[in-house]
C-alpha positions as CSV (number, residue, x, y, z in Angstrom):
1,M,-29.5,3.0,10.2
2,N,-26.7,4.3,7.9
3,D,-23.4,2.5,7.4
4,L,-21.5,4.9,9.6
5,Q,-23.8,4.5,12.5
6,E,-23.6,0.7,12.1
7,N,-19.8,0.9,12.2
8,L,-20.0,3.0,15.4
9,D,-22.2,0.4,17.0
10,I,-19.8,-2.6,16.5
11,S,-16.5,-3.4,18.1
12,P,-13.2,-3.3,16.2
13,Q,-13.2,-7.2,16.3
14,E,-16.7,-7.3,14.9
15,F,-15.7,-4.8,12.2
16,V,-12.8,-7.0,11.1
17,D,-15.0,-10.2,11.1
18,Q,-17.5,-8.3,9.0
19,L,-14.8,-7.3,6.5
20,L,-13.2,-10.7,6.3
21,N,-16.5,-12.7,6.0
22,E,-19.1,-10.4,4.3
23,G,-16.5,-8.3,2.5
24,S,-14.9,-11.4,0.8
25,R,-18.2,-12.1,-0.9
26,I,-19.1,-8.6,-2.2
27,P,-17.4,-7.5,-5.4
28,C,-15.8,-4.1,-5.9
29,D,-16.5,-3.8,-9.6
30,N,-19.3,-2.6,-11.8
31,T,-21.6,-5.3,-10.5
32,N,-21.7,-3.4,-7.2
33,E,-24.0,-0.4,-6.8
34,S,-21.5,1.4,-4.5
35,F,-18.8,1.0,-7.1
36,N,-20.9,2.6,-9.8
37,Q,-22.4,5.4,-7.7
38,Q,-19.5,6.5,-5.4
39,G,-17.5,8.3,-8.1
40,D,-19.9,10.9,-9.3
41,A,-19.3,13.4,-6.5
42,V,-17.4,13.7,-3.2
43,P,-19.1,12.1,-0.3
44,P,-21.5,14.2,1.8
45,Y,-19.1,14.2,4.8
46,F,-16.2,15.6,2.6
47,D,-14.2,18.3,4.5
48,K,-11.9,20.1,2.1
49,R,-9.7,21.6,4.8
50,L,-9.1,18.2,6.5
51,F,-8.6,16.5,3.1
52,R,-5.9,19.1,2.2
53,I,-4.2,18.5,5.6
54,G,-4.1,14.8,4.8
55,Q,-2.5,15.5,1.4
56,K,0.1,17.8,3.0
57,L,1.1,15.1,5.5
58,Y,2.2,12.9,2.5
59,Q,4.1,15.8,1.0
60,K,5.8,16.4,4.4
61,H,6.8,12.7,4.7
62,M,6.9,11.6,1.1
63,Y,10.0,9.4,1.4
64,A,9.0,7.5,4.5
65,M,5.4,7.0,3.1
66,D,6.7,5.6,-0.2
67,V,9.0,3.2,1.8
68,M,5.9,2.1,3.7
69,H,4.0,1.8,0.4
70,C,6.7,-0.6,-0.9
71,F,6.6,-2.6,2.4
72,G,2.8,-2.6,2.1
73,V,3.0,-4.2,-1.4
74,M,5.2,-7.0,0.1
75,L,2.6,-7.4,2.8
76,L,-0.5,-7.4,0.5
77,Y,0.9,-10.2,-1.7
78,S,1.1,-12.5,1.3
79,I,-2.8,-12.7,1.0
80,K,-3.7,-15.4,-1.5
81,S,-6.8,-13.7,-2.8
82,A,-4.9,-10.5,-3.4
83,F,-2.0,-12.6,-4.9
84,D,-4.4,-14.2,-7.3
85,V,-5.9,-10.9,-8.5
86,A,-2.4,-9.6,-9.0
87,M,-1.5,-12.7,-11.0
88,A,-4.5,-12.0,-13.3
89,A,-3.6,-8.4,-13.7
90,T,0.1,-8.8,-14.5
91,G,0.3,-12.3,-16.0
92,P,2.4,-15.3,-14.9
93,D,5.3,-14.6,-17.2
94,A,5.8,-10.9,-16.2
95,T,9.3,-9.7,-15.9
96,V,10.8,-7.4,-13.2
97,Y,10.3,-4.5,-15.6
98,D,6.6,-5.4,-16.2
99,I,5.9,-5.3,-12.5
100,Y,7.9,-2.1,-12.1
101,I,5.7,-0.4,-14.7
102,R,2.6,-1.4,-12.7
103,Q,4.0,-0.1,-9.5
104,M,5.3,3.1,-11.1
105,N,1.8,3.8,-12.6
106,T,0.3,3.3,-9.1
107,N,2.8,5.7,-7.6
108,K,2.2,8.3,-10.3
109,N,-1.6,8.1,-9.6
110,L,-1.0,8.3,-5.8
111,Q,1.1,11.4,-6.2
112,L,-1.5,13.0,-8.4
113,F,-4.2,12.2,-5.8
114,Y,-2.1,13.7,-3.0
115,D,-1.7,17.0,-5.0
116,A,-5.3,17.2,-6.3
117,D,-8.2,19.5,-5.3
118,F,-10.6,16.7,-6.5
119,E,-13.1,18.9,-8.2
120,P,-15.5,16.9,-10.4
121,G,-14.3,17.1,-14.1
122,S,-10.7,17.9,-13.2
123,R,-7.7,16.0,-14.5
124,E,-7.3,14.4,-11.1
125,W,-11.0,13.4,-10.9
126,K,-10.6,11.7,-14.3
127,A,-7.6,9.8,-13.0
128,I,-9.9,8.3,-10.3
129,T,-12.3,7.2,-13.0
130,K,-9.5,5.6,-15.0
131,T,-8.2,3.8,-11.9
132,K,-11.6,2.4,-11.2
133,L,-11.9,1.2,-14.8
134,R,-8.6,-0.6,-14.4
135,H,-9.8,-2.2,-11.2
136,N,-12.9,-3.3,-12.9
137,A,-10.9,-4.8,-15.8
138,V,-8.7,-6.6,-13.3
139,S,-11.8,-8.0,-11.6
140,K,-13.2,-9.3,-14.9
141,G,-9.8,-10.7,-15.9
142,S,-9.4,-12.5,-12.6
143,I,-12.8,-14.2,-13.1
144,K,-11.9,-15.2,-16.6
145,Q,-8.7,-16.9,-15.3
146,G,-10.6,-18.9,-12.7
147,F,-10.0,-16.7,-9.7
148,N,-12.3,-14.6,-7.6
149,A,-13.6,-11.2,-8.5
150,L,-11.9,-8.1,-6.9
151,T,-13.9,-7.9,-3.6
152,Q,-14.5,-5.3,-0.9
153,K,-12.0,-7.3,1.2
154,E,-9.2,-7.0,-1.3
155,M,-9.9,-3.3,-1.9
156,V,-9.8,-2.5,1.8
157,L,-6.6,-4.5,2.2
158,G,-5.3,-2.5,-0.8
159,Q,-6.3,0.7,1.0
160,W,-4.6,-0.6,4.1
161,F,-1.3,-1.5,2.5
162,I,-0.8,2.1,1.4
163,A,-2.0,3.9,4.6
164,G,-2.0,1.2,7.3
165,F,1.6,1.2,8.4
166,V,1.7,5.0,8.4
167,I,-1.4,5.2,10.8
168,V,-0.5,2.4,13.2
169,R,3.3,2.3,13.3
170,G,4.1,6.1,13.1
171,E,7.6,6.6,14.3
172,I,9.0,3.2,13.5
173,A,7.6,3.7,10.0
174,G,9.6,7.0,9.8
175,I,6.6,9.3,10.4
176,H,7.7,11.7,13.2
177,N,6.4,14.9,14.8
178,V,2.8,14.6,13.5
179,S,0.0,16.6,15.2
180,E,-3.4,15.1,16.0
181,E,-5.0,17.3,13.4
182,E,-2.6,16.0,10.7
183,W,-3.5,12.4,11.7
184,R,-7.2,13.3,11.5
185,G,-6.6,14.8,8.1
186,F,-4.8,11.8,6.7
187,H,-7.5,9.5,8.1
188,H,-10.2,11.6,6.5
189,Y,-8.2,11.7,3.2
190,W,-8.2,7.9,3.0
191,R,-11.8,7.6,4.0
192,V,-12.7,9.8,1.0
193,I,-10.3,8.0,-1.4
194,G,-11.8,4.7,-0.3
195,Y,-15.3,6.0,-0.9
196,L,-14.4,7.2,-4.4
197,M,-12.8,3.9,-5.3
198,G,-16.0,2.1,-4.5
199,I,-15.4,0.8,-1.0
200,D,-18.7,0.5,0.9
201,E,-18.7,2.6,4.1
202,R,-19.5,-0.4,6.2
203,Y,-16.1,-1.9,5.2
204,N,-14.0,1.3,4.9
205,V,-11.5,1.1,7.9
206,C,-11.4,4.9,7.9
207,S,-15.2,5.3,8.3
208,V,-14.8,5.1,12.1
209,P,-13.0,7.4,14.5
210,L,-9.2,7.4,14.2
211,D,-8.6,5.5,17.5
212,T,-11.0,2.8,16.3
213,T,-9.2,2.6,12.9
214,R,-6.0,2.0,14.8
215,K,-7.5,-0.8,16.8
216,I,-9.0,-2.4,13.7
217,S,-5.7,-2.1,11.9
218,E,-3.8,-3.8,14.8
219,I,-6.3,-6.7,14.5
220,I,-5.9,-6.9,10.7
221,L,-2.1,-7.1,11.2
222,A,-2.4,-9.8,13.9
223,K,-5.2,-11.8,12.4
224,V,-4.5,-11.4,8.6
225,F,-1.1,-10.2,7.6
226,N,1.3,-11.6,10.2
227,P,0.1,-15.2,9.9
228,A,0.1,-14.9,6.1
229,M,3.7,-13.7,6.0
230,A,4.7,-16.2,8.7
231,E,3.8,-19.1,6.3
232,R,6.9,-18.2,4.2
233,T,5.7,-20.2,1.2
234,P,8.3,-20.5,-1.6
235,E,5.9,-18.5,-3.9
236,Y,5.7,-15.7,-1.4
237,L,9.4,-15.6,-0.7
238,M,9.9,-15.2,-4.5
239,V,7.4,-12.4,-4.6
240,T,9.2,-10.4,-1.9
241,K,12.4,-10.7,-3.9
242,I,10.7,-9.5,-7.1
243,V,8.9,-6.6,-5.3
244,G,12.2,-5.5,-3.9
245,Y,13.9,-5.4,-7.3
246,C,11.1,-3.8,-9.1
247,W,10.9,-1.0,-6.5
248,A,14.7,-0.4,-6.6
249,P,14.5,2.3,-9.3
250,I,11.9,4.1,-7.2
251,L,13.8,3.6,-3.9
252,P,17.5,3.1,-4.8
253,D,18.4,2.4,-1.2
254,L,16.1,-0.6,-1.1
255,E,17.4,-4.2,-0.6
256,P,14.9,-7.0,-0.9
257,K,15.8,-9.3,2.1
258,S,16.2,-6.4,4.5
259,A,12.9,-4.9,3.3
260,A,11.1,-8.1,3.8
261,N,12.5,-8.5,7.3
262,Y,11.6,-5.0,8.2
263,T,8.1,-5.5,6.8
264,F,7.6,-8.6,8.9
265,N,8.7,-6.8,12.1
266,L,6.2,-4.1,11.4
267,T,3.4,-6.7,11.6
268,K,4.3,-7.6,15.1
269,P,2.8,-5.9,18.2
270,K,4.3,-2.4,18.7
271,N,6.9,-2.1,21.5
272,G,7.5,1.6,21.7
273,S,10.2,2.6,19.2
274,K,11.9,-0.8,19.4
275,L,12.0,-3.4,16.7
276,P,12.5,-7.1,17.4
277,R,15.4,-8.9,15.9
278,P,14.6,-9.7,12.3
279,D,13.6,-13.4,11.8
280,F,11.6,-13.5,8.5
281,M,14.4,-14.8,6.3
282,E,18.1,-15.2,6.6
283,M,20.3,-12.3,5.6
284,N,23.9,-12.1,4.6
285,W,26.2,-9.3,5.8
286,F,25.1,-7.1,2.9
287,S,21.4,-7.3,3.8
288,W,22.2,-6.7,7.5
289,I,23.9,-3.4,6.6
290,Y,20.8,-2.3,4.7
291,Y,18.5,-3.4,7.5
292,Y,20.2,-1.3,10.1
293,Y,20.6,1.5,7.6
294,F,16.8,1.6,7.1
295,M,16.2,1.3,10.9
296,F,18.6,4.2,11.6
297,V,17.0,6.4,8.9
298,L,13.4,5.6,9.7
299,L,13.7,5.6,13.5
300,Y,16.2,8.4,14.1
301,L,17.3,10.5,11.2
302,L,13.8,11.4,9.9
303,K,13.1,12.9,13.3
304,F,15.1,15.9,12.1
305,D,13.4,18.4,9.8
306,F,16.6,19.1,7.8
307,F,17.2,15.4,7.0
308,R,13.6,14.8,6.2
309,V,13.4,17.7,3.8
310,A,16.7,16.8,2.2
311,R,15.6,13.1,1.8
312,N,12.3,14.1,0.4
313,F,14.0,16.4,-2.1
314,L,16.3,13.6,-3.3
315,H,13.3,11.2,-3.5
316,R,11.4,13.7,-5.6
317,A,14.3,14.3,-7.9
318,N,14.8,10.6,-8.4
319,F,11.1,10.1,-9.1
320,Y,11.2,12.9,-11.7
321,M,14.2,11.3,-13.4
322,I,12.8,7.8,-13.7
323,K,9.4,9.2,-14.8
324,N,10.9,11.2,-17.6
325,F,14.0,9.1,-18.5
326,T,12.5,5.7,-18.7
327,T,15.5,3.9,-20.2
328,V,17.4,4.1,-16.9
329,P,14.9,2.1,-14.8
330,R,14.4,-0.3,-17.7
331,I,18.1,-1.1,-17.8
332,Q,18.2,-1.4,-14.0
333,C,15.3,-3.9,-14.1
334,E,16.7,-5.9,-16.9
335,I,20.0,-6.2,-15.0
336,S,18.2,-7.4,-12.0
337,Q,16.3,-9.9,-14.2
338,Y,19.5,-11.2,-15.6
339,L,21.4,-11.5,-12.3
340,H,18.7,-12.8,-10.0
341,F,16.0,-14.6,-12.0
342,N,15.6,-17.0,-14.9
343,K,14.5,-15.7,-18.3
344,N,11.1,-14.9,-16.8
345,A,10.7,-13.7,-13.2
346,K,7.5,-15.8,-12.8
347,P,6.2,-13.8,-9.8
348,Y,3.4,-16.2,-9.2
349,G,5.4,-19.4,-9.2
350,V,8.8,-20.8,-8.3
351,D,11.6,-20.8,-10.7
């Protein structure tokens, strides 16, 4: 029985249990056969037309998806095992600018992947290989520092933090007017990317039908992410602050406290297009303004094609500027460092 058939024969709850239990013991580095083999060619189920549709959905909703990517980073770091791996990769004395560089590199790779044809030997294909090499180095570095290896569980949660909110929260994540074929394309795209990154099919949340992926994702939110965020540990509250400031050059309209509250609300059960009153952390009047600004933009303004296209254009222009004129984001990060943190941001400990 192949992995896909196994996945079709188990319930969403069983899938999540399998991921959290088995997946937390199986590495996603060069000690795993899947990691070594699943980058030589596209998977046998690869559908170029569907894959391209998935890429175009990102291009159509670039701004909203990058906002969800930022919120996903905040969400992922609530998981201690992912937190520990990030600590090993970035270092305990990293500054806001150091973490910005890491996030910016991830964003550049994602944009490359969303534009690529993924022909073996192409520049984009080589970028996949380089990304896997970095993941492997992170896994080895994590082990050397006394933490666990990068596992299938962390890789799947990493896949989820980029795509999950988009798939399961839709309109309240700012993704409006999407056809079923576009959803299927996006779902297929992330199944293929997960495969190429070394995720075993039995743990890949996109290896099952789209409706099942949504059910699995709701369970992951309820069972994994929401309880982890709800602990509100001092270390994690510090991390949400740092993530907010290191993403500010990429998303200039981002404010850390409002972003953390919006993220926490996205982990709660969906109630149509309504969001519950934010209760993750206290906000001053300034943060409240940003919270309602984001809610108005994501829930309402992005419904309109003109606003969506204009906002995407501004977002692309800003991304081009910070990618090519690196002094500006560096100064911005150093100002945030000076105003909001001690000499070192210490993202993995409390100041």
